[in-house]
KEBADO-539922 format. One line per field, with one value per atom (N, C-alpha, C, CB): residue in three letters; atom name; x, y, z. Coordinates in nm, 4 decimals, always signed. Glycine has a CB too. Layout:
rest = (ALA;...)
atom = (CA;...)
xx = (X;...)
yy = (Y;...)
zz = (Z;...)
***
This chain:
rest = (MET;MET;MET;MET;ASN;ASN;ASN;ASN;LEU;LEU;LEU;LEU;GLN;GLN;GLN;GLN;VAL;VAL;VAL;VAL;HIS;HIS;HIS;HIS;ILE;ILE;ILE;ILE;TYR;TYR;TYR;TYR;TYR;TYR;TYR;TYR;ILE;ILE;ILE;ILE;THR;THR;THR;THR;LYS;LYS;LYS;LYS;ASP;ASP;ASP;ASP;SER;SER;SER;SER;LEU;LEU;LEU;LEU;LEU;LEU;LEU;LEU;GLN;GLN;GLN;GLN;GLU;GLU;GLU;GLU;LEU;LEU;LEU;LEU;TYR;TYR;TYR;TYR;TRP;TRP;TRP;TRP;THR;THR;THR;THR;SER;SER;SER;SER;ASP;ASP;ASP;ASP;VAL;VAL;VAL;VAL;GLY;GLY;GLY;GLY;ARG;ARG;ARG;ARG;TRP;TRP;TRP;TRP;ILE;ILE;ILE;ILE;ILE;ILE;ILE;ILE;SER;SER;SER;SER;GLY;GLY;GLY;GLY;ASN;ASN;ASN;ASN;PHE;PHE;PHE;PHE;GLY;GLY;GLY;GLY;PRO;PRO;PRO;PRO;VAL;VAL;VAL;VAL;ALA;ALA;ALA;ALA;LYS;LYS;LYS;LYS;GLY;GLY;GLY;GLY;SER;SER;SER;SER;VAL;VAL;VAL;VAL;THR;THR;THR;THR;LEU;LEU;LEU;LEU;TYR;TYR;TYR;TYR;ALA;ALA;ALA;ALA;ALA;ALA;ALA;ALA;VAL;VAL;VAL;VAL;LEU;LEU;LEU;LEU;ALA;ALA;ALA;ALA;ASP;ASP;ASP;ASP;GLY;GLY;GLY;GLY;ASP;ASP;ASP;ASP;THR;THR;THR;THR;ARG;ARG;ARG;ARG;GLU;GLU;GLU;GLU;GLU;GLU;GLU;GLU;MET;MET;MET;MET;ARG;ARG;ARG;ARG;VAL;VAL;VAL;VAL;GLY;GLY;GLY;GLY;PHE;PHE;PHE;PHE;GLN;GLN;GLN;GLN;SER;SER;SER;SER;GLN;GLN;GLN;GLN;SER;SER;SER;SER;ASP;ASP;ASP;ASP;PRO;PRO;PRO;PRO;THR;THR;THR;THR;THR;THR;THR;THR;ILE;ILE;ILE;ILE;THR;THR;THR;THR;GLU;GLU;GLU;GLU;MET;MET;MET;MET;SER;SER;SER;SER;TYR;TYR;TYR;TYR;VAL;VAL;VAL;VAL;ALA;ALA;ALA;ALA;ASN;ASN;ASN;ASN;ALA;ALA;ALA;ALA;PRO;PRO;PRO;PRO;ALA;ALA;ALA;ALA;TRP;TRP;TRP;TRP;VAL;VAL;VAL;VAL;LYS;LYS;LYS;LYS;ARG;ARG;ARG;ARG;VAL;VAL;VAL;VAL;TYR;TYR;TYR;TYR;PRO;PRO;PRO;PRO;SER;SER;SER;SER;MET;MET;MET;MET;MET;MET;MET;MET;LYS;LYS;LYS;LYS)
atom = (N;CA;C;CB;N;CA;C;CB;N;CA;C;CB;N;CA;C;CB;N;CA;C;CB;N;CA;C;CB;N;CA;C;CB;N;CA;C;CB;N;CA;C;CB;N;CA;C;CB;N;CA;C;CB;N;CA;C;CB;N;CA;C;CB;N;CA;C;CB;N;CA;C;CB;N;CA;C;CB;N;CA;C;CB;N;CA;C;CB;N;CA;C;CB;N;CA;C;CB;N;CA;C;CB;N;CA;C;CB;N;CA;C;CB;N;CA;C;CB;N;CA;C;CB;N;CA;C;CB;N;CA;C;CB;N;CA;C;CB;N;CA;C;CB;N;CA;C;CB;N;CA;C;CB;N;CA;C;CB;N;CA;C;CB;N;CA;C;CB;N;CA;C;CB;N;CA;C;CB;N;CA;C;CB;N;CA;C;CB;N;CA;C;CB;N;CA;C;CB;N;CA;C;CB;N;CA;C;CB;N;CA;C;CB;N;CA;C;CB;N;CA;C;CB;N;CA;C;CB;N;CA;C;CB;N;CA;C;CB;N;CA;C;CB;N;CA;C;CB;N;CA;C;CB;N;CA;C;CB;N;CA;C;CB;N;CA;C;CB;N;CA;C;CB;N;CA;C;CB;N;CA;C;CB;N;CA;C;CB;N;CA;C;CB;N;CA;C;CB;N;CA;C;CB;N;CA;C;CB;N;CA;C;CB;N;CA;C;CB;N;CA;C;CB;N;CA;C;CB;N;CA;C;CB;N;CA;C;CB;N;CA;C;CB;N;CA;C;CB;N;CA;C;CB;N;CA;C;CB;N;CA;C;CB;N;CA;C;CB;N;CA;C;CB;N;CA;C;CB;N;CA;C;CB;N;CA;C;CB;N;CA;C;CB;N;CA;C;CB;N;CA;C;CB;N;CA;C;CB;N;CA;C;CB;N;CA;C;CB;N;CA;C;CB;N;CA;C;CB;N;CA;C;CB;N;CA;C;CB;N;CA;C;CB;N;CA;C;CB;N;CA;C;CB;N;CA;C;CB;N;CA;C;CB)
xx = (-10.7643;-10.8990;-10.9812;-10.8989;-11.0993;-11.1909;-11.2912;-11.2641;-11.2829;-11.3763;-11.4987;-11.3099;-11.6172;-11.7417;-11.8334;-11.8128;-11.9080;-12.0142;-12.1384;-11.9755;-12.2503;-12.3759;-12.4799;-12.4246;-12.5502;-12.6566;-12.7835;-12.6198;-12.8931;-13.0221;-13.1172;-13.0787;-13.1917;-13.2814;-13.4000;-13.2069;-13.5044;-13.6243;-13.6182;-13.7543;-13.6285;-13.6200;-13.7503;-13.5868;-13.7472;-13.8686;-13.9765;-13.8359;-13.9386;-14.0337;-14.0783;-13.9719;-14.0493;-14.0886;-14.0244;-14.2395;-13.8968;-13.8203;-13.7146;-13.7548;-13.6875;-13.5792;-13.4501;-13.6063;-13.3526;-13.2286;-13.1083;-13.2162;-13.0033;-12.8769;-12.7697;-12.8351;-12.6941;-12.5760;-12.4607;-12.5928;-12.3505;-12.2402;-12.1057;-12.2436;-12.0103;-11.8721;-11.7859;-11.8292;-11.6900;-11.5988;-11.4560;-11.6335;-11.3650;-11.2261;-11.1618;-11.1440;-11.2133;-11.1601;-11.1815;-11.2258;-11.2945;-11.3293;-11.2931;-11.4794;-11.3148;-11.2778;-11.3765;-11.1477;-11.5022;-11.6055;-11.7412;-11.6044;-11.8403;-11.9773;-12.0439;-12.0585;-12.1232;-12.1923;-12.3397;-12.1280;-12.4289;-12.5720;-12.6044;-12.6594;-12.6505;-12.6855;-12.8308;-12.6609;-12.8769;-13.0163;-13.1075;-13.0427;-13.2325;-13.3248;-13.3904;-13.4321;-13.4431;-13.5059;-13.6555;-13.4788;-13.7096;-13.8518;-13.9249;-13.9130;-14.0543;-14.1334;-14.1687;-14.2605;-14.1683;-14.2117;-14.3538;-14.1146;-14.4198;-14.5561;-14.5564;-14.6129;-14.6551;-14.6662;-14.6655;-14.7943;-14.5846;-14.5749;-14.4865;-14.7101;-14.4332;-14.3483;-14.2150;-14.3255;-14.1710;-14.0411;-13.9543;-14.0597;-14.0011;-13.9326;-13.8683;-14.0298;-13.7448;-13.6759;-13.5729;-13.6104;-13.5168;-13.4091;-13.3002;-13.4630;-13.1823;-13.0705;-12.9953;-12.9761;-12.9531;-12.8788;-12.7678;-12.9726;-12.6571;-12.5426;-12.5018;-12.4231;-12.4794;-12.4237;-12.2793;-12.5070;-12.1850;-12.0441;-11.9670;-11.9835;-11.8590;-11.7667;-11.6317;-11.7588;-11.6006;-11.4778;-11.4863;-11.3544;-11.3931;-11.3916;-11.4708;-11.2505;-11.5301;-11.6001;-11.7505;-11.5674;-11.8088;-11.9540;-12.0197;-11.9936;-12.1093;-12.1783;-12.3108;-12.2032;-12.3859;-12.5177;-12.5569;-12.6228;-12.6291;-12.6850;-12.8335;-12.6156;-12.9154;-13.0611;-13.1120;-13.1327;-13.2043;-13.2703;-13.4203;-13.2196;-13.4969;-13.6407;-13.7197;-13.6794;-13.8396;-13.9233;-14.0667;-13.8707;-14.1588;-14.2977;-14.3106;-14.3969;-14.3501;-14.3653;-14.4946;-14.3623;-14.4893;-14.6084;-14.7153;-14.5722;-14.6739;-14.7715;-14.8473;-14.7017;-14.7879;-14.8565;-14.8023;-14.8394;-14.8508;-14.7963;-14.8268;-14.8482;-14.9071;-14.9329;-14.8273;-15.0708;-14.7290;-14.6199;-14.4874;-14.6161;-14.3844;-14.2483;-14.1751;-14.1738;-14.1213;-14.0402;-13.8945;-14.0708;-13.8180;-13.6772;-13.5908;-13.6507;-13.4880;-13.3886;-13.2673;-13.3513;-13.2180;-13.1089;-12.9950;-13.1580;-12.8721;-12.7541;-12.6616;-12.6820;-12.6398;-12.5516;-12.4175;-12.6129;-12.3100;-12.1753;-12.1466;-12.0729;-12.1947;-12.1648;-12.2650;-12.1586;-12.3723;-12.4757;-12.4417;-12.6167;-12.4792;-12.4440;-12.5356;-12.4449;-12.6497;-12.7451;-12.8302;-12.8355;-12.9024;-12.9979;-13.1170;-13.0458;-13.1708;-13.2869;-13.3994;-13.2532;-13.5208;-13.6363;-13.7151;-13.7264;-13.7508;-13.8357;-13.9521;-13.7556;-14.0691;-14.1863;-14.2381;-14.2985;-14.2507;-14.3005;-14.4431;-14.2087;-14.5368;-14.6759;-14.6875;-14.7681;-14.7891;-14.8129;-14.8555;-14.9200;-14.7954;-14.8309;-14.9011;-14.7055;-14.9359;-14.9907;-15.1379;-14.9152;-15.2113;-15.3544;-15.4356;-15.4025)
yy = (-2.8289;-2.8788;-2.8426;-3.0314;-2.7880;-2.7515;-2.8643;-2.6176;-2.9357;-3.0422;-2.9839;-3.1496;-3.0376;-2.9873;-3.1025;-2.8923;-3.0829;-3.1738;-3.0886;-3.2555;-3.1264;-3.0529;-3.1457;-2.9972;-3.0988;-3.1739;-3.0906;-3.2096;-3.1530;-3.0851;-3.1522;-3.0887;-3.0720;-3.1283;-3.0356;-3.1521;-3.0924;-3.0160;-2.9786;-3.0970;-2.8494;-2.8026;-2.8294;-2.6531;-2.8111;-2.8306;-2.7298;-2.8195;-2.6194;-2.5177;-2.5413;-2.3793;-2.6608;-2.7012;-2.6157;-2.6940;-2.5834;-2.5135;-2.6076;-2.3844;-2.5988;-2.6764;-2.5977;-2.7060;-2.6589;-2.5913;-2.6634;-2.5844;-2.5889;-2.6462;-2.6205;-2.5868;-2.7254;-2.7170;-2.7681;-2.8010;-2.6938;-2.7433;-2.7173;-2.6792;-2.7993;-2.7882;-2.7771;-2.9105;-2.6861;-2.6701;-2.6634;-2.5434;-2.7291;-2.7312;-2.5927;-2.8303;-2.5041;-2.3671;-2.2917;-2.2902;-2.3182;-2.2493;-2.3350;-2.2147;-2.4667;-2.5586;-2.5680;-2.5199;-2.5311;-2.5432;-2.5583;-2.4208;-2.6022;-2.6156;-2.4782;-2.7098;-2.4566;-2.3298;-2.3591;-2.2498;-2.2891;-2.2988;-2.1896;-2.2851;-2.2311;-2.1316;-2.0911;-2.1864;-2.0008;-1.9596;-2.0770;-1.8460;-2.0649;-2.1753;-2.1575;-2.1845;-2.2684;-2.2682;-2.2445;-2.3985;-2.2292;-2.2023;-2.3121;-2.1829;-2.2894;-2.3854;-2.5105;-2.3193;-2.6240;-2.7499;-2.7788;-2.8671;-2.8737;-2.9112;-2.9603;-3.0208;-2.9192;-2.9612;-3.1126;-2.9043;-3.1656;-3.3094;-3.3802;-3.3684;-3.3061;-3.3672;-3.4096;-3.2698;-3.5273;-3.5757;-3.6208;-3.6912;-3.5941;-3.6443;-3.5310;-3.7211;-3.5524;-3.4629;-3.5444;-3.3430;-3.4886;-3.5581;-3.4594;-3.6301;-3.5101;-3.4298;-3.5127;-3.3862;-3.4488;-3.5170;-3.4254;-3.5581;-3.4844;-3.4084;-3.4650;-3.4129;-3.3774;-3.4144;-3.3651;-3.3536;-3.4570;-3.4191;-3.4880;-3.4539;-3.4254;-3.4835;-3.4926;-3.3978;-3.6088;-3.6238;-3.5403;-3.5831;-3.4491;-3.3620;-3.2341;-3.3278;-3.2151;-3.0912;-3.1094;-3.0446;-3.0356;-3.0399;-2.9531;-2.9925;-3.0120;-2.9401;-2.8810;-3.0332;-2.9617;-2.9185;-2.9922;-2.9418;-2.9221;-2.9798;-2.9508;-2.9240;-3.0507;-3.0326;-3.0838;-3.1061;-3.0086;-3.0484;-3.0315;-2.9637;-3.1385;-3.1334;-3.1620;-3.2323;-3.1028;-3.1180;-3.0807;-3.0318;-3.1121;-3.0687;-2.9319;-3.1715;-2.8346;-2.6989;-2.6840;-2.5986;-2.6041;-2.5780;-2.5072;-2.4940;-2.4211;-2.3442;-2.4296;-2.2310;-2.5415;-2.6297;-2.7716;-2.5789;-2.8464;-2.9789;-3.0841;-3.0263;-3.0504;-3.1461;-3.1379;-3.1220;-3.0513;-3.0383;-3.0714;-2.8950;-3.0852;-3.0996;-2.9693;-3.2235;-2.9087;-2.7881;-2.8312;-2.6817;-2.7810;-2.8195;-2.6940;-2.9076;-2.6923;-2.5861;-2.6418;-2.5372;-2.5686;-2.6159;-2.5142;-2.6414;-2.5650;-2.4795;-2.5304;-2.4772;-2.4499;-2.4852;-2.4168;-2.4434;-2.4875;-2.4393;-2.2981;-2.5331;-2.2619;-2.1290;-2.0218;-2.1373;-2.0589;-1.9621;-1.9035;-2.0291;-1.7800;-1.7147;-1.7493;-1.5672;-1.8174;-1.8401;-1.9632;-1.7170;-2.0057;-2.1161;-2.0706;-2.1652;-2.1622;-2.1361;-2.2289;-2.1560;-2.1754;-2.2535;-2.3010;-2.1709;-2.4312;-2.4901;-2.5591;-2.5907;-2.5581;-2.6276;-2.7231;-2.5262;-2.8489;-2.9515;-2.9884;-3.0772;-2.9865;-3.0228;-3.1695;-2.9929;-3.1983;-3.3354;-3.4215;-3.3393;-3.5380;-3.6329;-3.7540;-3.6767;-3.7480;-3.8635;-3.8480;-3.8866;-3.7688;-3.7475;-3.8633;-3.6164)
zz = (+10.7977;+10.7806;+10.9034;+10.7567;+10.8805;+10.9885;+11.0092;+10.9572;+11.1207;+11.1516;+11.2205;+11.2396;+11.1883;+11.2465;+11.2837;+11.1489;+11.3920;+11.4327;+11.4545;+11.5626;+11.3919;+11.4058;+11.4667;+11.2682;+11.5682;+11.6330;+11.6265;+11.7805;+11.5838;+11.5743;+11.6716;+11.4282;+11.7457;+11.8464;+11.8678;+11.9794;+11.9279;+11.9600;+12.1075;+11.9274;+12.1366;+12.2745;+12.3497;+12.2780;+12.4808;+12.5617;+12.5252;+12.7110;+12.4596;+12.4135;+12.2693;+12.4259;+12.2165;+12.0797;+11.9704;+12.0656;+11.9867;+11.8838;+11.8283;+11.9405;+11.6980;+11.6382;+11.6573;+11.4858;+11.7223;+11.7615;+11.7019;+11.9154;+11.6723;+11.6261;+11.7308;+11.4885;+11.7599;+11.8462;+11.7614;+11.9818;+11.7543;+11.6726;+11.7383;+11.5351;+11.6984;+11.7439;+11.6201;+11.8334;+11.6218;+11.5099;+11.5629;+11.4273;+11.4942;+11.5414;+11.5346;+11.4590;+11.4499;+11.4434;+11.5744;+11.3285;+11.6409;+11.7655;+11.8867;+11.7680;+11.8758;+11.9819;+12.0969;+12.0349;+12.0719;+12.1755;+12.1102;+12.2702;+12.1900;+12.1415;+12.1332;+12.2332;+12.0280;+12.0061;+11.9788;+11.8876;+12.0475;+12.0191;+11.9189;+12.1501;+11.8015;+11.7001;+11.7176;+11.5571;+11.6341;+11.6392;+11.6098;+11.5407;+11.6482;+11.6214;+11.4852;+11.7315;+11.4312;+11.2995;+11.3069;+11.2291;+11.4255;+11.4387;+11.5124;+11.3039;+11.5358;+11.6133;+11.5330;+11.6627;+11.6013;+11.5417;+11.5895;+11.5790;+11.5255;+11.5641;+11.7087;+11.4690;+11.7849;+11.9249;+11.9334;+11.9899;+12.0230;+12.0422;+11.9406;+12.0379;+11.8441;+11.7420;+11.8023;+11.6249;+11.7668;+11.8136;+11.6963;+11.9132;+11.5745;+11.4560;+11.3770;+11.3675;+11.3377;+11.2464;+11.1721;+11.3211;+11.0673;+10.9967;+10.9583;+10.8713;+10.9378;+10.8902;+10.7862;+11.0086;+10.6798;+10.5740;+10.5248;+10.4567;+10.4875;+10.4372;+10.3022;+10.5375;+10.2072;+10.0783;+10.0787;+9.9577;+10.0606;+10.0661;+9.9551;+10.2027;+9.9162;+9.8188;+9.8879;+9.6853;+9.9431;+10.0211;+10.1475;+9.9381;+10.1667;+10.2840;+10.2642;+10.3202;+10.1457;+10.1150;+10.1318;+9.9724;+10.2249;+10.2444;+10.1390;+10.3876;+10.0613;+9.9549;+10.0040;+9.8362;+10.0815;+10.1263;+10.2538;+10.0162;+10.3413;+10.4623;+10.4637;+10.5897;+10.5015;+10.5088;+10.6427;+10.3917;+10.7009;+10.8246;+10.8028;+10.9479;+10.8232;+10.7994;+10.9261;+10.6913;+10.9352;+11.0534;+11.0199;+11.1694;+11.1105;+11.0968;+11.1617;+11.1616;+11.0841;+11.1349;+11.2142;+11.0200;+11.3184;+11.3995;+11.3177;+11.5227;+11.2238;+11.1458;+11.0445;+11.0737;+10.9998;+10.9053;+10.9195;+10.7593;+11.0179;+11.0449;+10.9378;+11.1751;+10.8362;+10.7284;+10.6190;+10.6686;+10.6358;+10.5394;+10.6078;+10.4789;+10.5274;+10.5790;+10.5498;+10.5147;+10.6534;+10.6375;+10.6401;+10.7499;+10.5462;+10.5380;+10.5350;+10.4126;+10.6180;+10.6162;+10.5422;+10.7625;+10.4443;+10.3602;+10.3612;+10.2158;+10.3757;+10.3734;+10.2643;+10.5122;+10.1610;+10.0506;+10.0753;+9.9116;+10.0476;+10.0808;+10.0309;+10.0239;+9.9125;+9.8566;+9.8952;+9.7077;+9.9667;+10.0062;+10.1433;+10.0089;+10.1681;+10.2945;+10.4123;+10.2748;+10.3878;+10.4973;+10.4701;+10.5169;+10.5729;+10.5599;+10.4752;+10.7003;+10.3944;+10.3103;+10.3542;+10.1588;+10.3633;+10.4068;+10.2861;+10.5008;+10.2870;+10.1837;+10.2531;+10.0932;+10.1913;+10.2464;+10.1403;+10.2909;+10.1789;+10.0875;+10.1265;+10.0890;+10.0317;+10.0637;+10.1020;+9.9448;+10.1795;+10.2234;+10.1049;+10.3344;+10.0919;+9.9875;+10.0485;+9.9090;+10.1767;+10.2476;+10.2783;+10.3752;+10.2029;+10.2286;+10.1756;+10.1651)
***
């Protein structure tokens, strides 16, 4: 079984970054960033859909610098080869 820990954070340069640890490698790894967040933003979320030990989907959402009135979400599905970007329009107008 490959154990993993994923941490998402906003860097001092306002980029959304992923840091993860996996038992297969045995050390922390900084992955590529997901892009710029809205200036001054300190809010993000992460959610995991799993069935027992099997991770089905991971989602990370944030306010994008290019359109802070929307929620940008990066989604990783277990069978997909890469992260997918989704943008949700603001419903709070």
